N, C-alpha and C positions, 0 to 999 in steps of 0.2 A: 503492499500500499502505500510506494514510497512517492513521496509528491503530491497525496491525497490529504485532504484539509476537513477534520471534522471538530466540532463542536459538541460541548458537555455542557447543561447549565444544570444548577447545583451542586458541582463538579466539587467541593473541597468537605464532602462528609459523605457516609452510608453509599449507598449504589451508584450515584456518580461519580464519586471518588474510585470505587474500584474500575467502575467501565472505563471512565478516563486513560487511569493509569493500565487498562489490559490494548485498550485502543493506542497505545502510544507506544509499548512493546508490539503491537502489532505491525507497527512502520508509520501511522498516521502521524500528522502534524498535530495539534492541538489547540483551541479556544476552552480555554476553562471559565465559566462564566459561573458567577452566586454574589451572595449579597458582601461576604466576607473577603477580605481580600486576603487574609491573613491565611485563611485554612487555603486558599485556592493556592497560595505560593507554598505551602505546605506538601500539597498535592505534586504540585511543578518540582518541589527541590526532591521529592520519594521517587517520581518518576526516572530521574539520570538523565531526562532527552537535553541535549543541546538545547541552549536559549533560543536560537533562531527557530526551533520547531516550534515554539511554545509562544500563546499572546492568554496573558492573564488579565480578565475585567470584571472591578465589581461594579454588579449590574442590578437593580428593581429588575426583574422580565416581566413585569405587571404593570412599565411606565411605559407608555409609549416613547417617551423622546430618550429614556434613557437605553431603547432597546435599538432603535435608530441612529444614536452615539456609538454602538457598539457595533451595529454592521460595519459602520463607515468604517474602525477599526478592522472590522474582519477583511474589507477588499482593500485599504491603504495596506495592511501588513501582508498577506498572502493573494488578493485579485480573485480570491473564488471561494466557496464550501461548498463541497460532496457531502457529506454528513451532518446532520443536525439532531444529536438524542434531546428532546425537552426531557429531561428530567426531574427540575423544579420542582417541590410540593410539599406540603403543607396540611395539616388537619388542622379540627377544632376541639376543643376540651370533650369527652364523651358525656353529655348531658342530656337531659330530656328537649324535645325541640323546643317546645316554647322557652325555654330558657338559656338559650343561644340569642346573643345581641345580635343585632344587625353588624356591625364591625367586623364580630367573626366571621359571619358569614362575607363578609364584603370580602376579607383577607385569604380565604379560602379559595373563594372565587378569582381574586387579581393574580394569583400564584397559579394555579392548579388549570384555570381555563383562559381567562384573557394573556396569561402568560403565556402560555404555548403557542394560541393564536395568533398575535405579535412575532412571535419566536418564525414561527413556520410562514406569515406572510412573509417576513424581511427574505425568510433563507428562498421562499418561494418565486423573490423577485430576482434573487439572484441569481439562483441555480434556471431560472430558465430566459435569462440574456448572458448568461457567462459563455466560453468555449473552450473545450467543448460542453455542450447544453447538457441540463442534467442534474439530478444528484439523489440525496436519499433521505428522507425524514423520521426518523421514531419516535414516538410520542411512548411514554411511561402510562400505561394508563389501571394499575390496578386489577385484582379479579375483585375489587369495588365497583367496575366495570360493568357487572352483569351481577355481582348479589353483594347486597348492602351488608356491614356488620350492624349490631344495634347503636342507637347514638351518633349515628356518622352520616346523616342528613348532607351536609354542605361536599363533605367531602366525596362519596359518592354521588352526589349528584354531578358534580363538576369529573368523575371520572367517567361518567356515563355518558357526559357532552364531549370528553374529549375520543371517545369511541365514534362519536358521527362525524368531527372534524378528521377521526386519520380517516374515514371513509371519504369524507368530499375532497381533503387534498390526493387520495391516490385519485378518483378520477379523475379532478382537477386537471392532474398532473400527469397524466397520460400522455397527452401530445408533447411534454416539452420534455420527457424522458426523467420525472418527477416520480420516483419510488415512493409511497408510505405505509409503514406499517406498525404497527401497534405490538407492546410486548407488556403483559399481567403478567405481575409478579406476587407471589402469595406469602409472606413470613421470610422476607431476606433478612437478616441478622444486620440490622443498625442499628443506629443511637435511637431513630424513631418506634424501633422493634423491642427494643432493650423492656420494658414494662409487662413486654409477652411471659416469661417466666414467673412473673410476679402473680398473674392472672388477671382477664382482662373479661368485658361481658358477653356472654352469650345467649343466642337465640330464645332458652328456656331461663333465663333469668339469670342465672346463676355465672359466677366466674371462677374460670380456668386457666391454669397456663397452656402455652400454644407452642409446640415445637415450631423452629425457626430451621434456615438452612444459611447457607456462605452465600453471602450478596457474588463472589469470583463466580458462580454459576449463573448469576445475573448477568453479568458482565460478558461471558463467555458466549451466551446467547445474545447481545448485542453485537458482538466484533463478529461473530456469522451472520448475521441480518444484514449488516454494513458491510460487508466485503463482497456479498453476492451483484451480478452483476445486473446490469439497469434495466436488461429483460426479464430479471426474477423479482419475486417480492413474496415474501415476508409477511399476511397481511396482519395476521393475527396470532399469539402465540403464548401459551402461560407458562411458567416457571417459578414452581409452588415447591415448597418445602411437604413432604410424601404423606407426613403423619398429619397435617393440619386438618382442623375443622371446614371444611372446603365444600368437597362431593358431599351433597345429599345435606346439607345446611340448610338449619332450619326445620 
């Protein structure tokens, strides 16, 4: 993948960090994006990649001006973008729906949905006008894109919406050789899932611990999706902890 440029949002921790490191190892040059610059710099340092292969940008993907500035830096530095992994995401407190504030709802929507759209829109514009034309967009969908957890309305709603955006992008990108797919992740061991070892709400009203899996398995799947030729696409794939309560949940 020499001379291929990839971008990962939320690259400072969790799945984003593991995927960024895997893409660098596979030979890509990387644009590392996140809110915390120090975390992005830790990822860059851990990669061991030459500075010319890396661009770290602190940005709020839910802010149009920030995304516009981000893609201007990508164009100036690398001149093109071949792969976008829309990974940045967040959840809201696991409380009754009527106890959520509007601000909590809006914060999740801004990152999980608006951020994915804004980065997709900017990447689409770059990919359809660059030469050679085309590229690949991979969205982090979560298993909540099909099956909700209790007390997860904002997160679940945004992930369902990401599925629609994935399909629309795949359809609209056909004539420009822009492929789009989605990876639905179940219980990758990250900072976000650390609480699962102490028990999380279940549909039957109980709280129980849930098993997790190494986030590197997700990274490997993204590298595979990213490396396909543009005439092939993984539209939808689920990578999950085998023993987690998902199949037959509820």
